[in-house]
Structures are given as C-alpha cells and as structure tokens.
C-alpha positions as CSV (number, residue, x, y, z in Angstrom):
1,M,0.0,0.0,0.0
2,A,1.2,3.5,-0.8
3,Q,2.0,5.9,2.0
4,P,-0.9,8.3,2.8
5,L,-0.4,11.8,1.4
6,F,-1.5,13.2,4.8
7,H,-3.0,11.9,8.0
8,I,-6.3,13.5,9.3
9,V,-6.6,12.9,13.0
10,L,-9.9,13.4,14.8
11,Y,-9.6,13.5,18.6
12,R,-12.9,12.4,20.1
13,P,-15.2,13.3,17.1
14,E,-18.8,13.8,18.1
15,I,-20.8,14.3,14.8
16,P,-21.0,11.3,12.4
17,N,-21.7,13.4,9.4
18,N,-18.5,15.4,9.8
19,T,-16.5,12.3,10.2
20,G,-18.2,10.8,7.1
21,N,-17.4,13.9,5.0
22,I,-13.8,13.9,6.2
23,G,-13.5,10.2,5.3
24,R,-14.6,11.0,1.8
25,T,-12.0,13.8,1.5
26,C,-9.4,11.3,2.7
27,V,-10.4,8.7,0.1
28,A,-10.4,11.4,-2.7
29,L,-6.8,12.5,-1.7
30,G,-5.2,9.3,-0.6
31,C,-5.0,10.5,3.0
32,A,-5.4,8.3,6.1
33,L,-8.0,9.0,8.8
34,H,-7.2,8.4,12.5
35,L,-10.0,8.3,15.0
36,I,-9.1,8.7,18.6
37,H,-11.7,7.2,21.0
38,P,-14.2,7.7,22.5
39,L,-16.3,8.5,19.5
40,G,-19.7,10.1,19.7
41,F,-21.2,7.6,17.2
42,E,-20.8,4.0,15.9
43,I,-18.6,3.1,12.9
44,S,-19.5,-0.6,12.6
45,E,-19.9,-2.0,9.1
46,K,-23.7,-2.0,9.6
47,A,-23.7,1.6,10.7
48,C,-21.6,2.7,7.8
49,R,-23.8,0.8,5.3
50,R,-26.9,2.3,6.9
51,A,-25.4,5.8,6.5
52,G,-24.6,5.2,2.8
53,L,-20.9,5.4,3.2
54,D,-20.1,3.3,0.2
55,Y,-16.6,4.7,0.0
56,W,-15.7,3.7,3.6
57,P,-14.2,0.4,2.7
58,R,-11.6,2.3,0.5
59,L,-10.6,4.5,3.5
60,T,-7.3,4.0,5.2
61,L,-8.6,4.0,8.7
62,F,-6.7,3.8,12.1
63,E,-8.5,3.7,15.4
64,H,-6.7,4.6,18.7
65,A,-8.1,4.0,22.2
66,D,-6.9,7.4,23.4
67,W,-4.5,10.2,22.9
68,S,-1.4,8.4,24.4
69,T,-2.1,5.3,22.2
70,Y,-2.2,7.5,19.1
71,V,1.0,9.3,20.1
72,A,2.8,6.0,20.7
73,A,1.6,4.5,17.5
74,T,2.7,7.5,15.4
75,A,6.1,8.3,17.1
76,G,8.2,10.5,14.9
77,A,5.2,11.9,13.0
78,R,5.2,15.6,12.2
79,R,2.0,17.0,13.8
80,W,0.0,20.2,13.1
81,F,-2.7,21.1,15.7
82,L,-5.7,23.0,14.3
83,S,-7.2,25.5,16.8
84,T,-8.8,28.9,16.7
85,R,-6.2,29.7,19.4
86,G,-3.3,29.1,17.0
87,R,-1.0,32.1,16.5
88,V,0.3,30.8,13.1
89,C,-1.9,31.0,10.0
90,L,-2.1,27.6,8.2
91,F,-1.1,29.4,5.0
92,D,2.2,30.4,6.6
93,A,3.1,26.8,7.6
94,E,5.1,24.7,5.2
95,L,3.3,21.4,4.9
96,A,4.9,18.1,3.8
97,P,3.8,14.7,2.7
98,G,3.0,12.5,5.7
99,D,2.1,15.4,8.0
100,H,-0.6,14.7,10.6
101,F,-3.4,17.3,11.0
102,I,-5.0,17.0,14.4
103,F,-8.6,18.3,15.1
104,G,-10.5,18.4,18.3
105,P,-14.2,17.6,19.1
106,E,-16.7,19.8,17.4
107,T,-18.1,21.3,20.6
108,S,-14.8,22.1,22.4
109,G,-11.8,21.9,20.1
110,L,-8.5,20.4,21.2
111,P,-8.0,20.4,25.0
112,E,-5.4,22.6,26.6
113,Q,-3.4,19.6,27.8
114,I,-2.8,18.5,24.2
115,L,-2.0,22.1,22.9
116,T,0.4,22.9,25.7
117,G,3.9,23.1,24.4
118,Q,2.7,22.8,20.8
119,E,2.5,26.6,20.0
120,P,4.8,26.6,16.9
121,A,2.8,23.7,15.4
122,T,-0.7,25.1,16.4
123,V,-2.2,26.7,13.3
124,R,-5.5,28.4,12.5
125,L,-7.5,29.4,9.5
126,P,-8.1,33.2,9.1
127,M,-11.5,34.4,10.2
128,L,-13.1,37.7,11.0
129,P,-12.7,38.8,14.6
130,G,-15.4,37.6,16.9
131,E,-16.3,34.5,14.9
132,R,-16.3,31.4,17.0
133,S,-15.2,28.6,14.6
134,L,-15.9,26.8,11.3
135,N,-17.4,23.4,10.7
136,L,-14.9,20.6,11.3
137,A,-15.4,18.9,8.0
138,T,-15.0,22.2,6.2
139,V,-11.7,22.9,8.0
140,A,-10.3,19.4,7.5
141,C,-11.0,19.7,3.8
142,T,-9.5,23.1,3.6
143,V,-6.4,22.0,5.4
144,A,-5.9,18.9,3.2
145,Y,-6.3,20.9,0.0
146,E,-4.0,23.6,1.2
147,G,-1.5,20.8,1.7
148,V,-2.1,19.6,-1.8
149,R,-1.8,23.2,-3.1
150,Q,1.6,23.6,-1.4
151,L,2.9,20.3,-2.7
152,L,1.8,21.2,-6.3
153,V,3.6,24.6,-6.0
154,R,6.8,22.8,-4.8
155,K,6.2,20.1,-7.5
156,I,6.1,17.3,-4.9
157,V,2.9,16.1,-6.4
158,G,1.4,16.7,-9.8
159,I,-2.0,16.7,-11.6
160,D,-2.4,14.8,-14.9
161,A,-4.4,16.1,-17.9
162,G,-7.5,14.2,-16.6
163,F,-7.2,16.2,-13.3
164,S,-6.1,13.2,-11.3
165,L,-3.6,13.7,-8.5
166,N,-0.3,12.0,-9.0
167,L,1.0,11.2,-5.5
168,P,4.7,10.9,-4.7
C-alpha cells in the first residue's frame, strides 16, 4: 500500500456526518483517517452501510483507544494542531507529505493539555474577529487541500491532464 499523502486525526469526534465527510475527503486525496476514542457515534460495518458510506471500505482508517495510544503508534510523526487559538496561520506553515493534522471535538476543540507546548505547530485558518469557529469537515477539507496546493507549487505532487492527483 502507498503511504498516505497526509493523516487527518480526529480527537474524540462527536458528529458522524462530519467524520463521514472527512473520510470522503481522505479517500479522494489518498489520506489516512485516524479516529481517537471515544467516538460520539458508531462506525461498525452495519452503521456505515446504513449511512450510505459506500466509500468507507476504501478508506485507510486507524483507530486509537486514546491520545497516548495515538502518540505512541505514530512516534516521529510531524503534527499540526488545528485550533482557533493558534497564532500561526495555516497558509504560513510549510506542509509536507505524511504530516498529521489534528482536530478536536466539534463542541470544544482540542483540550489545553494537548495544545500545551505545541504553540509553533498550532495553526488556525483566518476568520473575521469575533467569529467562533468553522465546521470541522470544512476545516479538514481546507487543510488537506492547502497541503495539496503547497505540494503542487513545490512540484512534490502533480496533476495529470485528466485532473487526477499524481501522488509521490
């Protein structure tokens, strides 16, 4: 199996539709999806079939019992933490193949104990002052495609004439 272009990491996701949409983005781009338990929904084969997630079997999916299990399983990974509290704009970060993009639960974002000490790697999307946040699936898609855009500019990946992504 080819290495995933990027890794989308959902820490304790709560809304199944967001996770489903993020999974579809992962399949479309050749990214892996990591789900860190507990989940706010079921992802059994039956639940996925009932939800019409016909692409789910093509998803590179990893499940982790908790944060420490994820960290141990992905030692050496380069991680970016997405948060409205980030001081660095995503567009100023230099993304690379294999990077892990970590997102928190929809209702609360990443907890302080995970963000502490991660300031240089904590990034945000630009928003107007006073706005609370964006939808998780929207942000995950934006982050993944910004990564693709950067790789295209640096000619690490390409797009063929039929608009298919040529992964490294």
